[in-house]
C-alpha positions as CSV (number, residue, x, y, z in Angstrom):
1,M,-20.9,37.7,27.7
2,A,-19.3,40.0,25.2
3,K,-19.5,38.9,21.6
4,L,-16.4,37.0,20.3
5,T,-14.5,37.0,17.0
6,A,-13.6,33.8,15.2
7,A,-11.6,32.5,12.3
8,V,-12.6,29.3,10.4
9,V,-10.1,27.4,8.4
10,G,-11.4,25.7,5.3
11,S,-14.6,27.6,5.3
12,T,-15.9,26.4,2.0
13,G,-15.3,22.7,2.8
14,S,-17.6,20.3,4.6
15,Q,-16.1,20.9,8.1
16,G,-15.5,24.6,7.8
17,L,-18.8,25.5,6.2
18,S,-20.7,23.6,8.9
19,V,-18.8,25.5,11.6
20,L,-19.1,28.8,9.8
21,K,-22.9,28.5,9.5
22,A,-23.3,27.4,13.1
23,F,-21.1,30.2,14.4
24,A,-23.0,32.8,12.4
25,S,-26.3,31.7,13.7
26,S,-25.2,31.2,17.4
27,G,-25.3,34.8,18.5
28,L,-21.9,34.4,20.0
29,F,-19.9,36.3,17.4
30,S,-19.7,39.8,16.2
31,S,-17.5,38.8,13.2
32,I,-16.1,35.7,11.6
33,R,-13.2,35.4,9.3
34,A,-14.0,32.9,6.6
35,L,-10.5,31.6,5.7
36,T,-10.0,30.2,2.2
37,R,-7.4,30.2,-0.6
38,S,-9.8,32.0,-2.9
39,P,-12.0,34.4,-0.9
40,T,-13.1,36.3,-4.0
41,S,-14.1,33.2,-6.1
42,T,-17.7,32.9,-7.3
43,K,-18.2,30.0,-4.9
44,S,-16.8,31.8,-1.9
45,T,-18.7,35.0,-2.7
46,S,-22.0,33.2,-3.1
47,V,-21.7,31.1,0.0
48,F,-20.5,33.8,2.3
49,S,-23.0,36.4,1.1
50,S,-25.9,34.0,1.7
51,I,-24.8,33.4,5.3
52,S,-24.3,37.1,5.9
53,K,-27.8,37.9,4.7
54,A,-29.4,35.2,6.8
55,E,-27.6,36.0,10.1
56,D,-26.7,39.2,12.1
57,T,-22.9,38.4,12.0
58,E,-20.3,39.9,9.8
59,I,-18.6,37.3,7.6
60,I,-15.2,38.5,6.4
61,P,-13.8,36.5,3.5
62,T,-10.0,36.2,4.2
63,K,-7.1,35.0,2.1
64,F,-5.5,32.0,3.8
65,D,-2.8,29.5,2.6
66,L,-1.0,27.1,5.0
67,A,2.0,27.3,2.7
68,D,2.2,31.0,3.4
69,R,2.7,31.7,7.1
70,K,2.1,35.4,6.7
71,T,-1.6,34.7,5.7
72,V,-2.0,32.6,8.8
73,E,-0.6,35.3,11.0
74,Q,-2.9,37.9,9.5
75,A,-5.9,35.6,9.7
76,F,-5.4,34.9,13.5
77,E,-4.6,38.4,14.5
78,G,-7.0,39.6,17.2
79,V,-9.4,36.6,17.0
80,D,-10.8,34.8,20.1
81,V,-11.7,31.4,18.6
82,V,-10.1,29.5,15.7
83,Y,-11.5,26.3,14.1
84,A,-8.4,24.6,12.6
85,L,-7.8,21.6,10.4
86,S,-5.1,20.2,8.2
87,L,-5.6,19.1,4.6
88,P,-4.3,15.8,3.3
89,D,-3.0,15.3,-0.2
90,D,-5.7,12.9,-1.3
91,M,-3.9,11.5,-4.3
92,A,-0.8,10.8,-2.2
93,C,-3.0,9.2,0.5
94,L,-4.5,7.0,-2.2
95,G,-0.9,5.9,-3.1
96,L,-1.1,7.4,-6.6
97,K,1.6,10.0,-6.3
98,D,4.2,11.5,-3.9
99,W,3.0,14.1,-1.3
100,E,3.1,17.7,-2.5
101,G,3.2,20.8,-0.2
102,P,3.4,20.9,3.6
103,T,2.5,17.6,5.4
104,E,-0.4,17.7,7.8
105,L,2.1,17.7,10.7
106,E,3.8,20.8,9.1
107,Q,0.5,22.5,8.6
108,G,-0.6,21.8,12.1
109,K,2.6,23.0,13.6
110,I,2.2,26.4,11.8
111,L,-1.4,26.6,13.0
112,A,-0.4,25.9,16.6
113,E,2.6,28.2,16.6
114,V,0.6,31.2,15.2
115,A,-2.3,30.5,17.6
116,K,0.2,30.7,20.4
117,E,1.8,33.9,19.1
118,K,-1.5,35.6,18.6
119,N,-2.9,34.6,22.0
120,V,-6.0,32.8,20.6
121,K,-8.3,32.1,23.5
122,L,-9.7,28.8,22.2
123,L,-8.4,26.6,19.4
124,F,-10.5,23.8,18.0
125,W,-8.3,21.1,16.4
126,A,-10.0,18.7,14.0
127,T,-8.2,15.4,14.6
128,L,-8.8,11.6,14.5
129,P,-8.8,9.1,17.3
130,P,-5.6,7.3,18.3
131,I,-4.9,4.2,16.2
132,T,-5.8,1.0,18.2
133,S,-3.6,-1.5,16.3
134,P,0.0,-1.1,15.1
135,K,-1.1,-2.8,11.8
136,Y,-2.5,0.5,10.7
137,N,0.3,2.9,11.7
138,G,0.8,3.7,8.0
139,M,-2.2,6.0,8.2
140,I,-0.2,9.1,8.1
141,H,-3.3,11.3,8.1
142,F,-4.1,9.9,11.5
143,T,-0.6,10.0,13.0
144,D,0.1,13.5,11.8
145,K,-3.1,14.9,13.3
146,Q,-2.5,13.1,16.6
147,R,1.1,14.5,16.8
148,V,-0.3,18.0,16.3
149,E,-2.7,17.4,19.1
150,E,0.3,16.5,21.3
151,L,2.1,19.7,20.2
152,I,-0.9,21.9,21.1
153,S,-1.0,20.4,24.5
154,E,2.8,20.7,25.0
155,M,2.6,24.4,24.0
156,G,-0.1,25.1,26.5
157,I,-2.6,26.5,24.0
158,P,-6.2,26.6,25.2
159,A,-7.8,24.0,23.0
160,I,-10.5,21.4,22.4
161,F,-9.8,18.3,20.3
162,L,-12.5,17.0,18.0
163,Q,-12.1,13.3,17.1
164,L,-14.0,12.9,13.8
165,S,-15.3,9.8,12.1
166,L,-16.6,8.5,8.8
167,Y,-18.7,11.2,7.1
168,N,-22.3,10.2,6.1
169,E,-21.7,12.8,3.4
170,S,-19.3,10.4,1.7
171,M,-22.4,8.6,0.4
172,T,-23.2,11.6,-1.9
173,V,-19.9,13.6,-2.2
174,Y,-18.0,10.5,-3.4
175,Q,-21.1,8.9,-5.0
176,R,-20.9,5.8,-2.8
177,V,-24.6,5.4,-3.3
178,K,-26.0,5.0,-6.8
179,Y,-29.4,4.2,-8.3
180,D,-29.6,2.0,-11.4
181,K,-32.8,2.6,-13.3
182,D,-32.4,-0.6,-15.3
183,T,-32.2,-2.9,-12.3
184,D,-34.3,-0.5,-10.1
185,E,-31.8,-1.1,-7.3
186,V,-29.6,1.1,-5.1
187,T,-26.0,0.2,-4.4
188,Y,-23.7,1.3,-1.6
189,T,-20.0,1.0,-2.2
190,I,-17.4,0.8,0.6
191,E,-14.0,-0.8,0.3
192,H,-13.3,-3.7,2.7
193,G,-17.0,-3.6,3.6
194,K,-18.3,-6.1,6.1
195,L,-22.0,-6.6,6.1
196,N,-22.9,-7.4,9.8
197,D,-20.1,-6.1,11.9
198,K,-21.2,-3.1,14.0
199,V,-18.0,-1.2,13.5
200,Y,-18.8,1.8,11.3
201,A,-18.5,5.0,13.4
202,Q,-20.5,7.6,11.4
203,V,-21.7,11.2,11.7
204,S,-23.3,13.9,9.5
205,I,-20.6,16.6,9.4
206,T,-22.9,19.1,7.7
207,T,-25.7,18.8,10.3
208,D,-23.8,18.0,13.5
209,L,-20.2,19.3,13.5
210,G,-20.9,23.0,13.5
211,P,-23.7,23.0,16.1
212,A,-21.5,20.8,18.4
213,V,-18.6,23.3,18.1
214,A,-20.8,26.3,18.7
215,L,-22.3,24.6,21.8
216,L,-18.8,23.8,23.1
217,T,-17.7,27.4,22.5
218,K,-20.7,28.8,24.4
219,S,-20.0,26.4,27.3
220,Y,-16.2,27.2,27.4
221,F,-16.7,30.9,27.7
222,S,-19.6,30.7,30.2
223,S,-17.2,30.4,33.2
224,S,-13.6,29.8,34.1
225,T,-14.7,26.5,35.6
226,K,-16.2,25.3,32.3
227,A,-13.1,26.5,30.5
228,S,-10.9,24.5,32.8
229,E,-13.1,21.4,32.4
230,L,-13.1,21.6,28.6
231,N,-9.5,22.7,28.0
232,H,-7.6,19.9,26.1
233,K,-10.7,17.8,26.3
234,Q,-11.1,15.1,23.5
235,I,-14.6,15.2,22.1
236,I,-15.8,12.3,20.0
237,I,-17.8,13.4,17.0
238,V,-19.6,10.1,16.3
239,A,-23.3,9.8,16.1
240,D,-23.4,6.0,16.4
241,F,-22.0,2.7,15.2
242,Y,-23.7,1.0,12.3
243,T,-23.4,-2.2,10.3
244,N,-23.5,-2.0,6.6
245,Q,-26.7,-4.1,6.7
246,E,-28.3,-1.3,8.7
247,V,-27.2,1.2,6.1
248,L,-28.8,-0.9,3.4
249,D,-31.9,-1.3,5.4
250,S,-32.1,2.4,5.9
251,L,-31.6,3.0,2.2
252,T,-34.4,0.5,1.4
253,K,-36.8,2.1,3.9
254,A,-36.2,5.6,2.5
255,T,-36.3,4.8,-1.2
256,G,-38.5,1.7,-1.4
257,K,-35.7,0.0,-3.5
258,K,-33.6,-3.0,-2.9
259,A,-30.1,-2.0,-1.7
260,T,-27.0,-4.0,-2.2
261,L,-23.4,-3.7,-0.8
262,V,-20.5,-3.4,-3.2
263,S,-17.2,-4.1,-1.5
264,P,-14.0,-3.4,-3.7
265,P,-10.8,-5.0,-2.3
266,S,-8.9,-1.7,-2.0
267,F,-9.3,2.0,-2.0
268,G,-6.6,3.4,-4.3
269,K,-3.3,1.5,-4.1
270,P,-3.4,-1.5,-1.7
271,G,-1.7,-0.5,1.6
272,S,-2.0,3.2,0.9
273,P,-3.0,5.4,3.9
274,Y,-6.6,5.7,2.6
275,D,-6.8,2.0,1.8
276,L,-5.6,1.2,5.3
277,M,-8.2,3.6,6.8
278,L,-11.1,1.7,5.1
279,E,-9.7,-1.6,6.3
280,Y,-9.2,-0.2,9.8
281,I,-12.7,1.1,10.0
282,A,-14.0,-2.3,9.1
283,D,-11.8,-4.3,11.5
284,P,-13.7,-5.4,14.6
285,S,-10.5,-6.3,16.4
286,A,-9.3,-2.6,16.3
287,P,-12.2,-0.5,17.4
288,Y,-12.2,3.0,15.9
289,V,-13.2,4.5,19.3
290,D,-14.6,2.9,22.5
291,P,-18.3,2.3,21.7
292,S,-19.1,2.9,25.4
293,K,-18.1,6.5,24.9
294,V,-20.6,7.1,22.0
295,P,-22.4,9.4,22.0
296,D,-19.8,11.7,23.6
297,Q,-20.7,12.3,27.3
298,T,-19.6,15.9,27.3
299,L,-21.9,16.8,24.4
300,T,-24.8,14.7,25.9
301,A,-24.5,16.6,29.2
302,L,-24.8,19.9,27.2
303,G,-28.0,18.6,25.6
304,F,-26.6,17.9,22.2
305,K,-28.3,15.3,20.0
306,F,-26.8,13.9,16.8
307,Q,-28.8,13.3,13.6
308,S,-29.6,9.7,13.0
309,L,-28.5,7.8,9.9
310,D,-32.2,7.4,8.9
311,E,-32.7,11.1,9.0
312,F,-29.6,11.8,6.9
313,I,-30.6,9.3,4.2
314,V,-34.1,10.7,4.0
315,K,-33.0,14.3,3.9
316,E,-29.8,14.0,1.8
317,V,-29.4,10.7,0.1
318,K,-32.9,10.1,-1.3
319,P,-33.0,13.5,-3.1
320,F,-29.4,12.9,-4.3
321,L,-30.6,9.6,-5.9
322,G,-33.6,11.4,-7.5
323,L,-36.0,9.2,-5.7
């Protein structure tokens, strides 16, 4: 198979960087456009140069702004594979201000239209599962992503849809885990948290997303039959379901410290999209995805194995806590 070219949206973020690293090490690509608003920033330069040195793939830092359609057109020109995502306005989703800039639906529409215009051979769309209860229809970051998925299908764009879940990385990135030296205890904070309901669909984005996408890419381009099988396929990016008690037990096992759940009554403004999301994730009457479909059967058939929660806590959380 001839080597491919790719463009990765949000290449310095959790999703994009995971995909960029996996693409660069896969041997599938001759060059990858690392798309970011600030390609010459110190952070971008450092990250991209370290990947380029480690892998035999050209990394091309590329200016990209979803509010500027021309940058999208230039970024997608002549590429085979695009990893695409939309960016929520976090403060707006917390209910703390009005939305600024293009909505996620508007962002996704631009990405889809340009992918169609530029004849992208495979578009990965980072989405979320369909909402399973009308109580939570106010989660605009869910509904917008799902509408974009529908648009991509309607436009006939070759695509694979990735249904993401709760990031394990939120434990460290958002400091949901903390160690108190005075009490010698670890706390884990999650709004609307239930202790014993096995409802938390979780995954390590850093470790698992990129390799899963690279594996799907390899399979898609291996034959026309595989491409047909995977086209418009919904892939569930969930390692497993956990209870918060299991998270606490894993923290204790890794650190040797007592771990306690802290459960604030809301995340941002009560009833905001993000607050609804944390309530939704914890609601056993509205399953996030069908547990019988986890782990994803397509990935399992390709030999993919997700990182366990225990592995993530040992490798990432314990050092983060300084323990």
